[in-house]
N, C-alpha and C positions, 0 to 999 in steps of 0.2 A: 317975447318979454315975459309973458305969464309963465311959460315953461321954465325959464331961467329962475324966476322967483320961486316956483314950485320946487325945483331941485335944491335951491338954497335952504328953503324951509325944511325939506326932508333931511338934508345934511345936518342941520342944527338939531333936529329931533333925534337923529341917529346918534350924534356925538353925545348929546345930553343923556340919552338913554344908556349909552355904553358907560359913561362916567358914573352915572348913578348905580349901575350894576356892580362896577368894580368897588365903589365906595361901600355898598352894602356887603359885598363879599369880605372886605377887610374888616368891617365892623362886626360881622358874624364871627370871623376868626378870633378877633379880640375878645368878643363876648364869650366864646367857647373857652378860651384860655382862662379868662377870669372865673368862669363857672367851675372849671376844673380846680383852680386854686381855692375857690371858696368852699368847694366840696371837701378838699383836703383839710382845710382849716377846721371846718365843722366836725369832721371825723376825728381829728386830733383832740379837739375840745371834749368830745364825748368820751374818748379813750381816757383822757386825764380825769374826767369826772368819775368814770367807772373805777379807776385805780384808787381814787380818794374815798370812794364809798366802801371799798373792800378792806376789811380789817387787816388782811395779810399784806397789803401794799400801801395802805394809807399812812401819811405822816401825821394825820389828825389825831389828837387825843380822843379817847372815847366820848368825853363830854361834848365835843364838837361834832364828832362823826355820827352820833346817833340821830341827830336831826339834820344832817347834811343833805342838801338838795342839789348842790352844784357850786362850782367856783364862780366868782364874779369876773367875767371877761369883758374886755373892750369889745365893741362891735367888730366882727371880722372885717378886715380892710386889706384888699389885695395890693394897695399901694405900699404896704409894709412887707411885701415879698420882693426882695432885691437880689439882683445878680451881682455877687461880689468877686472881684478879681483876687486871686490867691497868690501871695508871694511867700514861698516857703522859707522858713528860717533854718537854712542848712547849717549844720554844725552846732546847733544850739545844745546847751548842756542842761541837765535836769536841775531843778531848784525846788526849795521848800516853799509852797504857797501857804501863807498864814490862813488860819481858820477862826471861827468864832469861839473855839476852845483852844487848848494847848496841843491838840493833835494835828500838827502840820502835815500836809500831804505833798508827795513828790509829783511835780508836774514838769513838763518840758514845753517850751514854746514851739508850736508846730508851724505857725506862719502868721501873716498879717492879711487882713481882708480890707479891700478898698472898694467903696461903693458910694452911691448917691442916695440920700434919703431926705425928704422934706426940702428939696432944693439945695442941700448942702453936700459937699464932698467930705466923707467921713471914713474913718478906719478903726478897726478893732483887732486885737491880738486873739488868736485862738490857740488852745492848749491841749495837751494829751496827759491824762493821768497815767503815770508810769506803772502803777499796780493794776489798774483796771484793764489796760490793753494787753495784759498777759492772759486774760481770759478770752477764749475763742469767740464768745458772743460779742465782746467789746473791742476786738483787735483793731477795728477801724474807727473807734469812737473819738470824737473831738468835743471839747468843752469850750463854750463861748459865754463867759460871764460879762455883763455890762451894766453900766450906770447911765441914767439919762435924767432929763429935767422934770420927770414926773415923780421921781423918788421922794418919799416922805410926804407926798400929797395924794396922788391917785394910786401910786404903786408903793410897794415895800421899800423902806428907806435904805436897805442894804443892797439894792439892785436885784437883777434877775438873771436867769440862766437860759441858754438854748443848747440843745443837744444836736450835734451834726455828725456826719460821717466823712471819712477821707474820700475826696473826689478822684475821678480818673482824669480830669482835665484841670486847667489852670483857673477854674472859677468854682464858686460854691453858691447855691441858691440859699439865701438866709431868709427864713420866714419869722418875722418878729411876732406874728400872731401865736407862735409856739413858745413865747417867753413865759417861763414859770417862776414861781417864788422858791428861794432856797427853803429846805425843809425846816430850818430853824425859825422861819417866819411863823410856823405853826406850833413848834415845841422847842424848848431850850435843850432837850436831850440830844439833839442832833449837832454834829460838828460840820459846819458849812464853810467852804472856801470863801474868803473875803475877796470881793471883786477888786482887781488891781486898778489903781487910779488911772493908769494909762488907758483903760477901757471905759472912760467917761465920754459919753456922747453929748455934745452941746446942741441937743434938740429934744423934743418931746416924742417919746415912743409910745403912742396911745394905741397899743396893740398888746395882745396876750393877757395874762392874768393880772388883775388889780390887787390892791392891798387886801389882806385878810383882816376883817374886823372881828376881834374876839369879843363875843357877848357873854356876859357872866350870868 
């Protein structure tokens, strides 16, 4: 009887130990993935700050750039890195996208992205600038403008942009931590595409660059 009880206890300990091992292994893999995503977010934010500090690449007027220390970002959040299913817009024809000036730009609908964010099923249209893709450097460039429920409060009222590249598969990883303001948020001299209303997200995207507060 004692031998039977001993075996039963050993089996329980063995099973529990094995389960705990596998659970830790999965948690470690998840943590590693999040760590890689977080590192990528922080590197992108640093790159953006460096661009805004440099007079050659900054959209900031001199009066703002001279004391510039860094953009105001939301805290990096890997929950805003989503895997979006891509549905190509085959046969789409180019159109003129309105801008903040009278210099309309020619774009073409590349496809639609379907994803889940903040517990909601959402979608966005993604575009290609027909002049930009003629340059070798930007031949795979995709443009993702969007509006969300933070606009006019925590973020720029005109929405924000994300830069993407054409994928080799039928999905795209969209990192909303990389959302940045149109240059016209900093200076009226820029002509910025107006975000199509179809790209309005009925949720708060609390990731990426916040609104720029102009101090006089």
